[in-house]
C-alpha positions, 0 to 999 in steps of 0.5 A: 597632453596624452596619457593613460585614458582613466575610467572615472565612471569605475572609481565613482562605482567604488564610491557607491554605498554597496561598494562601501559595505562590502569594504567594510564587512571585509575590512571588519571580518580580517580585523576580527580574524587577527583579534582572535589570532593574536589578542595581544598584538592585533596589529602584528597579526592583521599585517601577518594576515594580509601577508603570504602564507607558506603552507606545509603538510604534516607527513610525519610525526615522531616520539622519542619515548627515552632520550636518545633512543630510537624513536616511533612513528605515529599517525596521530598524537595528543600535542601538550604543553610540554609536547607530544604525548609520552615523548622523552618522558624516560631517560638512562642515568649513570647510577652512581651520579644520577646524570643523563646519558645520551647519544653523545656517550654512547652512539649504541643508544640508537640500537635500543628500540622501543615500541607502544601497544596499548598501555604498554612501552617495549624496550629492546636492543636490537638484533638481540634478545634482550627485551623489557615492557613497561607500562606507559604512563605508569600510574603514580600508585605503581610508581610509588609501590615500585620505584624510588623518587630521586630529587637529584637527576641531573640532565645538562647541569641542572637537577630535576625529580625523577621515578628511578626504576629497580636496578634489576628491571635495566639489567638486561642493557648493562652489556650495551650501555654500562652496568651502573645505568638505570632508568628514569621517568619525569616525576611531576613534582618539579616541572622542568621549565624550558630552556635557553630562548624557551626560558620564562625570561625570554619566552615571557611565560613558563613552560615546562617539558620532560627531558628534550634538551631546551624545549618541547618540540622540534620541526623538521623541514624534508626540503631543507633535508633534500637541499643537504642531502644534494650537498652530501651527494655531490660530495660523495657522502651518503644521503640522509634520512631526517630521523638523523636529526630526531624531530617530532614533526616533519613537514613537506612544503617551502623553501629549504631553510625558509623555517630559519624565520619562522615565529609563530605556526598554525596547524589544522585539518584541510577545511577546518581553518578556524582559529579556535580550532587550530593548534599554535606553536611558537618558534622561540629559537633555531635548533643548533646542532652537536654531532649526533646527526653523525650516528647513523641510527641503523648501525649506532656507528657515529661518522667522524665528519658527516654531516656535521662538516657540510652543515658548518660549511653554510649553516652556522648562521645565527648569531647567538651561537656562531660555533654550530650549525642550524636545522630545524626549529624549537617549538613550544606549544601555546594550546593543546589538541590532538595532531595527525599527519596530513594536517596543514602547518601555516606560517602565521609570523615570521622574523629576522631576528632569532638571536639564540640565547638573547632575542625576547620572544616578544620583540622577534 
């Protein structure tokens, strides 16, 4: 009976002591790495390590010191459990209600530029001579002497505490946002918990942030933006920059929309890939988009349809909220350290079970 010839001598060689020892060493090394990476579930981590990795490069980092105002590109930043250092630590509120205001009500907020130098945050209105500077971060002693601690500042229906700056400080911005606006800084006395899939009930741990909508870090993909821009161009619409989506971390590499399945990420410096030296991000949910990306950050003018209309045609993919399209991933840091442009972002674990406001992170 004919067949494929078998080299039995080769298989006998695999049974030799040196081959067995080599196999054991490799297996133990993989298992050790799995235990180091995810001690609560080494089996899942082992499978992840044996699976293909998706490596991308961090090409840009952005912080938005004041919620809904123009962001600042940075090359290096502390990544804290609450997000990138100084990201969304301030916001404007209506002094009559202490309720937050955003681009959703005031598209011209994108004309408010921010810049950092030493320990100062410079806030200005583009095209005017309006500018103020404040300490960043402000020392507690300064806040106690110059600001009022409010316990009822409202953001998305929830109350939190914040230091309210004097009215005279923000008076120059009244012409743009209204005479009753005030600037507030998130106080530390009442931590603000992450929301939705980042809540303690679904995430499985207490995770705080400042004035971001739901979670502390948003990751955006250049590949996904390029794919969206191809569709916009084909429809005769202007292409967009990633700034429209206000991400903190922008990555290059991977297929368009591959981020939809991210669960766990590791960020490391090329050549330094040990687990104890890498940053870790958990991805509890996709980012459901409102119409803020319709606002051109250069002009403050909101388009009546794009890119919202195009995104709705094919990106309403999350079963938890089919009314909104998805762009980017909402993340929470699992540890702290310094993040830099040029670092690698590695997808450690993926899932097909993302479900807005329903899915428990441990079950993804």
